C-alpha positions in Angstrom: 71.8 95.6 69.4 72.5 92.0 68.4 75.5 93.3 66.3 77.0 94.9 69.4 76.3 91.8 71.5 78.2 89.7 68.9 81.2 92.0 69.1 81.4 91.9 72.9 80.6 88.2 73.4 83.5 86.0 74.3 83.0 82.3 75.1 85.0 80.0 77.3 86.9 78.3 74.5 88.1 81.7 73.1 89.2 82.7 76.5 91.2 79.5 77.1 92.8 80.0 73.7 93.7 83.5 74.6 95.5 82.5 77.8 97.1 79.5 76.0 98.6 81.8 73.4 100.0 84.1 76.1 101.1 81.4 78.5 103.0 79.6 75.7 105.4 82.5 75.7 106.6 81.8 79.2 105.8 78.3 80.4 107.1 77.1 83.8 110.4 75.1 83.4 109.7 71.4 83.2 105.9 71.8 82.7 103.9 69.5 80.6 101.4 70.4 77.9 98.6 69.2 80.2 99.7 71.7 82.8 99.8 74.6 80.4 96.2 73.8 79.3 95.1 73.4 83.0 96.6 76.7 84.1 95.1 78.5 81.0 91.7 77.0 82.0 92.1 78.3 85.6 92.8 81.8 84.2 89.9 81.5 81.7 87.5 80.3 84.4 88.2 83.2 86.7 88.1 85.7 83.7 84.4 84.5 83.3 83.5 84.3 87.0 82.1 87.2 89.0 83.1 87.6 92.6 79.4 87.9 93.3 78.6 84.5 91.7 76.4 82.5 94.1 76.3 79.3 92.0 79.8 78.2 92.9 82.5 79.1 95.5 83.2 82.8 95.1 86.7 84.0 94.1 88.7 85.4 97.0 89.4 89.1 96.5 92.8 88.9 98.3 95.2 86.5 99.8 93.8 87.4 103.2 90.5 86.0 102.0 92.3 82.8 100.9 93.5 82.4 104.4 90.1 83.1 105.9 88.3 80.7 103.5 90.7 77.8 103.2 93.2 77.8 106.0 91.6 79.2 109.2 88.5 76.9 109.0 90.8 73.9 109.3 92.0 75.1 112.7 89.7 74.0 115.5 89.9 73.7 119.2 91.0 70.1 118.7 93.9 71.1 116.4 94.7 71.7 112.8 92.8 69.2 110.7 93.0 71.1 107.4 90.8 70.8 104.4 90.1 67.2 103.3 88.0 67.6 100.2 90.2 67.4 97.0 87.8 69.6 95.0 87.9 72.4 97.6 91.7 72.0 97.9 91.9 72.4 94.1 89.8 75.5 94.2 92.0 76.9 97.0 95.1 76.2 94.9 93.6 77.7 91.7 92.6 80.9 93.6 96.0 81.1 95.2 97.7 80.7 91.8 95.5 83.4 90.2 96.3 85.9 93.0 100.0 85.2 93.5 100.5 84.7 89.8 98.4 87.0 87.6 98.1 89.6 90.3 101.5 89.1 91.9 102.7 92.7 91.4 99.6 94.0 93.2 99.9 91.4 96.0 103.6 92.0 96.5 103.0 95.2 98.5 101.0 93.5 101.3 101.9 89.9 101.4 104.8 87.5 101.8 104.5 85.8 98.4 106.9 83.0 99.2 104.5 81.9 101.9 101.6 81.9 99.5 103.6 80.1 96.8 104.1 77.3 99.4 100.5 77.5 100.4 99.3 77.1 96.8 101.8 74.3 96.3 100.4 72.6 99.4 96.8 73.0 98.3 97.4 71.3 94.9 99.7 68.7 96.5 97.1 67.7 99.2 94.3 67.6 96.5 96.4 65.2 94.5 97.1 63.1 97.6 93.4 62.9 98.4 92.7 61.7 94.8 95.4 59.1 95.3 96.0 58.1 91.7 94.8 58.7 88.2 95.3 61.4 85.6 93.8 64.2 87.6 96.0 63.3 90.6 99.1 63.3 88.5 98.2 66.6 86.9 97.6 68.3 90.3 100.9 66.8 91.6 102.7 68.3 88.6 101.1 71.7 89.1 102.1 71.5 92.8 105.7 70.7 91.9 105.9 73.6 89.5 103.7 76.1 91.4 106.3 78.8 91.9 107.2 78.5 88.2 103.5 78.8 87.2 103.1 81.9 89.5 106.1 83.5 87.8 104.7 82.6 84.3 101.3 84.1 85.2 103.0 87.2 86.5 105.1 87.6 83.4 102.0 87.2 81.2 100.1 89.8 83.3 103.0 92.3 82.9 103.1 91.6 79.1 99.4 92.1 78.7 99.6 95.4 80.7 102.5 96.6 78.6 101.0 95.6 75.2 98.0 97.7 75.7 100.2 100.7 75.0 101.6 99.3 71.7 100.3 100.5 68.4 99.3 97.5 66.3 99.5 98.2 62.5 
C-alpha cells in the first residue's frame, strides 16, 4: 500500500513546478518572473484545495459564487463600500483568475468574461492599494495590470493540457 501511496503523492513544490513549466510556454506579455511564480502558485494552491475545505476560504465553484462571496456583501443599505481587507481581495482575485483563466472555455458559455477580467483586475488592484507599498503590493499591482494576459495564459495552458492527454509519448 505504501508503494501505491508514493506513486500517487504529489506535494506542493512539485505542483508549483508543474504549473511553472506549463506557464513558461505562454507568459502574459510584459510579465515579470515574480508574476509567473505567483500565478503558478495560485494554480498549484487550488489544485491542492478541496471546495469542501473548512480550514480556509472555500473556492468558488462558479463566477456567480465570486459575485455572491466577494461583490454583493459590499453592497449595503448605506451604499457600496466594497471589500477592504487586502487578504480577502487577493483571494477574490486569485479565485477569479482561476475561473476566468484556467476554466475560461467552460465559463464562456454563461458569463461575460470581459466583465470578470475587469473584476479580477480590480480585486488585485484594490488589494495592492490597501497594502500601500512593499514587494507584495508591487506584485499584486503588476498582476492587476496584466490580469487579462494572465487569464489568456492560463486558458492557453488549460487547452494545451487537455489536448496533450491525447498525445502518445514515446
